[in-house]
C-alpha positions in Angstrom: -12.2 -51.6 25.6 -13.0 -47.9 25.5 -13.0 -46.4 22.0 -10.3 -44.0 21.2 -11.8 -40.5 20.9 -11.8 -39.3 17.3 -9.6 -36.2 16.7 -11.8 -33.2 16.3 -11.3 -30.8 13.4 -11.9 -27.1 13.7 -15.2 -25.9 12.2 -15.0 -25.2 8.5 -16.4 -21.7 9.1 -13.4 -20.9 11.3 -11.0 -21.7 8.5 -13.1 -19.8 6.0 -13.1 -16.7 8.2 -9.3 -16.6 7.8 -9.5 -16.2 4.0 -10.1 -13.1 2.0 -13.3 -13.2 0.1 -13.5 -12.5 -3.7 -15.6 -9.4 -2.9 -12.8 -8.0 -0.8 -10.3 -8.6 -3.6 -12.7 -6.9 -6.0 -12.7 -3.9 -3.5 -8.9 -3.9 -3.5 -8.9 -3.7 -7.3 -11.1 -0.6 -7.2 -8.9 0.9 -4.5 -5.7 0.3 -6.6 -7.3 2.3 -9.4 -6.7 5.3 -7.1 -3.0 4.5 -7.1 -3.1 4.3 -10.9 -4.8 7.7 -11.0 -2.1 9.2 -8.7 0.7 7.7 -10.9 -0.9 9.1 -14.0 -1.4 12.5 -12.3 2.3 12.6 -11.4 3.4 11.5 -14.8 1.4 14.3 -16.4 2.7 17.0 -14.1 5.6 16.2 -11.7 6.6 18.9 -9.3 7.0 19.4 -5.6 3.5 20.8 -5.4 1.9 17.9 -7.3 3.9 15.4 -5.2 2.6 17.0 -2.0 -1.0 17.0 -3.4 -0.7 13.4 -4.4 0.7 12.3 -1.1 -2.1 14.1 0.8 -4.7 12.4 -1.4 -3.0 9.0 -0.9 -2.9 9.3 2.9 -6.6 10.2 3.1 -7.7 7.3 0.9 -5.3 4.7 2.3 -6.3 5.6 5.9 -9.9 4.8 5.0 -8.9 1.7 3.0 -7.2 0.5 6.2 -10.5 1.2 8.0 -12.3 -1.1 5.6 -9.7 -3.8 6.1 -10.1 -3.7 9.9 -13.9 -3.6 9.3 -14.1 -6.7 7.1 -11.6 -8.5 9.4 -14.2 -8.1 12.1 -17.4 -8.3 10.0 -16.8 -10.6 7.0 -18.9 -9.6 4.0 -20.8 -12.9 3.8 -24.4 -11.7 3.9 -26.2 -9.9 1.1 -26.7 -6.7 3.1 -23.0 -6.5 4.0 -22.0 -7.3 0.4 -24.3 -4.6 -1.0 -22.8 -2.1 1.6 -19.3 -3.0 0.6 -20.1 -2.5 -3.1 -21.5 0.9 -2.1 -18.1 1.6 -0.5 -16.4 0.5 -3.7 -18.5 2.9 -5.7 -17.5 5.7 -3.4 -13.8 5.0 -3.8 -14.4 4.9 -7.5 -15.9 8.4 -7.4 -12.9 9.6 -5.4 -10.5 8.0 -7.9 -12.2 9.6 -10.9 -11.9 13.0 -9.2 -8.2 12.6 -8.4 -6.7 14.3 -11.5 -8.3 17.7 -10.6 -9.1 17.1 -6.9 -7.2 20.3 -5.9 -9.0 22.3 -8.6 -12.4 21.8 -10.2 -13.3 18.3 -8.9 -12.4 18.9 -5.2 -16.0 18.9 -4.0 -16.8 15.8 -6.0 -13.9 14.0 -4.4 -15.2 15.2 -1.0 -18.7 13.8 -1.8 -17.2 10.4 -2.7 -15.2 10.5 0.5 -18.4 11.3 2.5 -20.1 8.1 1.1 -16.9 6.1 2.0 -17.3 7.3 5.6 -21.1 6.8 5.8 -20.8 3.2 4.6 -17.8 2.5 6.8 -19.5 3.9 9.9 -22.7 2.0 9.4 -21.0 -1.3 8.9 -18.8 -0.8 11.9 -21.8 0.0 14.0 -22.9 -3.6 13.2 -19.6 -4.9 14.5 -19.0 -3.0 17.7 -22.4 -1.2 18.4 -22.4 2.3 19.7 -18.7 2.2 20.5 -18.3 3.7 17.0 -19.2 7.0 18.8 -15.5 7.1 19.7 -14.3 7.5 16.2 -17.1 8.0 13.6 -17.9 11.6 14.5 -14.3 12.7 13.8 -14.4 10.9 10.5 -17.3 13.2 9.5 -15.3 16.2 10.7 -12.5 15.0 8.4 -15.0 14.8 5.5 -16.1 18.4 6.2 -12.5 19.6 6.0 -12.0 17.8 2.6 -15.2 19.2 1.2 -14.3 22.7 2.5 -10.9 22.4 0.8 -12.8 21.9 -2.5 -14.2 25.5 -2.2 -10.8 27.1 -1.4 -7.3 27.3 -2.9 -3.8 28.1 -1.9 -2.6 27.8 1.7 -6.2 27.4 3.1 -6.8 24.4 0.9 -3.6 22.6 2.1 -4.5 23.6 5.7 -7.9 21.9 5.4 -6.4 18.7 3.9 -3.9 18.5 6.8 -6.6 19.0 9.3 -8.6 16.2 7.7 -5.6 13.9 8.1 -5.1 15.0 11.7 -8.7 14.0 12.4 -7.8 10.4 11.5 -4.7 10.5 13.7 -6.8 11.5 16.6 -9.4 8.9 15.7 -6.8 6.1 15.8 -6.0 7.2 19.4 -9.6 7.3 20.4 -10.4 3.9 19.0 -7.4 2.3 20.8 -9.6 1.4 23.7 -11.8 -0.8 21.5 -10.7 -4.4 21.6 -10.0 -5.8 18.1 -9.6 -9.5 17.8 -7.5 -9.6 14.6 -7.9 -12.7 12.4 -4.3 -12.9 11.5 -4.5 -15.1 8.4 -7.1 -12.8 6.8 -5.3 -9.6 7.8 -1.9 -10.7 6.4 -3.4 -12.1 3.2 -5.5 -9.0 2.6 -2.5 -6.7 2.7 -0.4 -9.1 0.7 -3.1 -9.1 -2.1 -3.2 -5.3 -2.0 0.6 -5.1 -2.5 0.5 -7.7 -5.2 -2.2 -5.8 -7.1 -0.3 -2.5 -6.6 2.8 -4.0 -8.1 0.7 -5.1 -11.0 -0.2 -1.4 -11.4 3.5 -0.7 -12.2 3.2 -3.3 -15.1 0.2 -1.3 -16.3 2.5 1.7 -16.5 4.6 -0.2 -19.0 1.6 -0.6 -21.3 0.7 3.0 -20.8 4.0 4.1 -22.1 3.8 2.1 -25.4 4.4 4.0 -28.6 5.5 1.3 -31.1 6.4 -2.3 -30.5 10.1 -1.9 -31.3 13.0 -3.9 -29.8 14.0 -1.1 -27.4 10.4 -1.0 -26.0 10.3 -4.8 -25.6 13.6 -4.7 -23.7 12.3 -1.9 -21.5 9.1 -3.8 -20.8 11.0 -6.9 -19.8 13.3 -4.7 -17.6 10.2 -3.3 -15.9 8.9 -6.7 -15.2 12.2 -7.9 -13.7 12.4 -4.8 -11.4 8.8 -5.4 -10.3 9.4 -9.1 -9.8 12.4 -8.2 -7.6 10.3 -6.1 -5.3 7.8 -8.9 -5.2 10.5 -11.3 -4.2 11.8 -9.0 -1.4 8.4 -9.0 0.4 6.7 -12.2 -0.6 9.6 -14.7 -0.5 10.1 -14.5 3.2 8.8 -11.4 5.0 5.1 -12.1 4.6 5.3 -15.6 6.1 7.6 -14.6 8.9 5.4 -11.6 9.8 2.3 -13.8 9.9 4.0 -16.4 12.2 5.2 -13.6 14.5 1.7 -12.1 14.7 0.2 -15.5 15.6 2.5 -15.8 18.6 2.0 -12.3 20.0 -0.4 -11.2 22.7 -3.4 -9.1 21.6 -1.8 -5.7 22.5 1.5 -6.6 20.7 -0.5 -8.0 17.8 -2.3 -4.6 17.4 1.0 -2.7 17.5 2.4 -5.0 14.8 -0.8 -4.5 12.7 -0.4 -0.7 12.8 3.4 -0.6 12.4 3.8 -3.3 9.7 0.5 -3.1 7.8 -0.2 0.6 8.0 2.8 2.8 8.6 5.2 0.5 6.7 2.7 0.2 3.8 2.6 4.0 3.3 6.2 4.2 1.9 5.8 0.8 0.1 2.6 1.8 -1.7 3.6 5.4 -2.4 7.0 4.1 -3.6 5.2 1.9 -6.1 3.3 5.0 -7.3 6.5 6.9 -7.9 8.2 3.8 -9.4 5.4 3.4 -11.9 5.8 7.1 -12.8 9.5 6.5 -13.3 9.0 3.4 -15.4 6.6 5.2 -17.7 8.9 8.2 -18.1 12.0 5.9 -18.7 10.3 3.8 -21.4 9.5 7.0 -23.3 13.1 8.3 -23.0 15.2 5.1 -22.6 18.3 6.4 -24.4 18.0 10.0 -23.1 18.7 11.8 -19.9 15.7 12.3 -17.5 14.9 15.6 -15.9 15.7 15.8 -12.2 12.1 15.3 -11.0 11.4 12.1 -13.0 14.8 10.6 -12.4 14.5 11.0 -8.6 10.8 9.9 -8.7 12.1 6.6 -10.2 14.9 6.2 -7.8 13.0 7.5 -4.8 10.1 5.1 -5.6 12.3 2.0 -5.3 14.1 3.5 -2.3 10.8 4.3 -0.6 9.6 0.7 -1.1 12.8 -0.7 0.4 12.4 1.8 3.3 8.9 0.5 3.9 10.1 -3.1 4.0 12.7 -2.0 6.6 9.9 -0.6 8.8 7.9 -3.7 8.1 10.7 -6.0 9.3 11.3 -3.9 12.4 7.6 -3.9 13.4 7.4 -7.6 12.7 10.5 -8.6 14.6 12.3 -9.8 11.5 16.1 -9.3 11.9 18.7 -8.1 9.3 17.8 -4.7 7.7 21.4 -3.6 7.0 21.4 -4.8 3.4 18.1 -3.1 2.7 19.3 0.1 4.2 22.3 0.1 1.9 20.2 -0.9 -1.1 17.7 1.9 -0.4 20.4 4.6 -0.3 22.0 3.2 -3.5 18.6 3.1 -5.2 18.1 6.8 -4.4 21.5 7.7 -5.8 20.6 6.2 -9.2 18.7 9.4 -9.8 22.1 10.9 -10.6 22.6 8.3 -13.3 19.2 9.1 -14.9 20.0 12.8 -15.0 23.6 12.5 -16.2 23.8 9.4 -18.3 20.4 8.0 -19.4 17.1 6.5 -18.2 18.2 3.1 -19.5 21.3 3.0 -17.4 19.3 4.1 -14.4 16.8 1.3 -15.1 19.6 -1.3 -15.3 21.2 0.1 -12.1 18.0 -0.3 -10.1 17.6 -3.8 -11.3 21.1 -4.8 -10.3 20.6 -3.2 -6.9 17.4 -5.2 -6.3 19.0 -8.4 -7.5 22.1 -7.8 -5.4 19.9 -7.3 -2.4 18.0 -10.6 -3.0 21.2 -12.5 -3.4 22.8 -10.9 -0.3 19.9 -11.7 1.9 19.6 -15.2 0.5 23.3 -15.8 1.2 22.9 -14.4 4.7 19.9 -16.7 5.3 21.9 -19.8 4.1 24.9 -18.8 6.3 22.6 -18.4 9.3 21.0 -21.7 8.8 24.4 -23.4 8.4 25.7 -21.8 11.6 22.6 -23.1 13.4 23.1 -26.6 12.1 26.8 -26.8 12.9 26.3 -25.4 16.4 23.6 -27.9 17.4 
């Protein structure tokens, strides 16, 4: 009697390739320091100009962070050489982060030098992954660096012009690299971005500690409110969206998978992450003035931060083929309008209003999910 063939298991290395390494998580912690620096920068001086400057800095750094995510997805940092190179990239991001507070003034050139190292390490590691195909996009990355460094020697309109040109270089780069075939390891890619978002949400908790003056009852209540609001945003993404998006990406063809990767994990993450930066700024300002009215800028930074995060999750759902974004659209508008509460009543009332909006959204989507499941069961 012939023996029944033993079921084969996938190689352990294939499963390990799907997981984010501890070094990549370490890299993300360093990158999130740039978000902390941007939040502190806005808290210290919040104006339309500082908001624009912070957004330009964020776009430049997040674009290259995304480049490193795609890089380590293709070339896992599992050898000593790759690990040392990734640590060099971390050091470069740290230099950029340290230069953020005055990157449009005295430390602009230092920021540019750190950014140059980021590009050099990224280009060298990518050459190991795809060979000389990096010639399609690496040269423009260096042109982008040149614009950022040049901006450090200028001011006024010329400085902003150079920063915008640097960002446009990356836009063109993404088009030129579209012909390179990227075989995305879905589990790793989704987990990496989820961990980044989780660490970024933790940054808003750091904002609570940064606003401490004395451990009074109002401060303790405000700290708990900040935790509840942040936990609500965590729930909105991690309770269902992350898993659904991963399942969808697994079933899609390579070209559709790449479109989802760009739409859901880059373009959607821009408002989500920048929203967290603004929310952290708002939390810190609110804790300091809980019973007082906020000025217009800080009130709408707080409300706009939560609204931007919700907008990002809407884009994420659309790009990932997840239905039902109506509730989130309504919640995003309501969140933005709480800025009027902060300016006319108090920061505390705005804080509570944002929490109620987020909780209401979670309950509404949960009820919709239960109703949909019930309808599916009864119709079958």
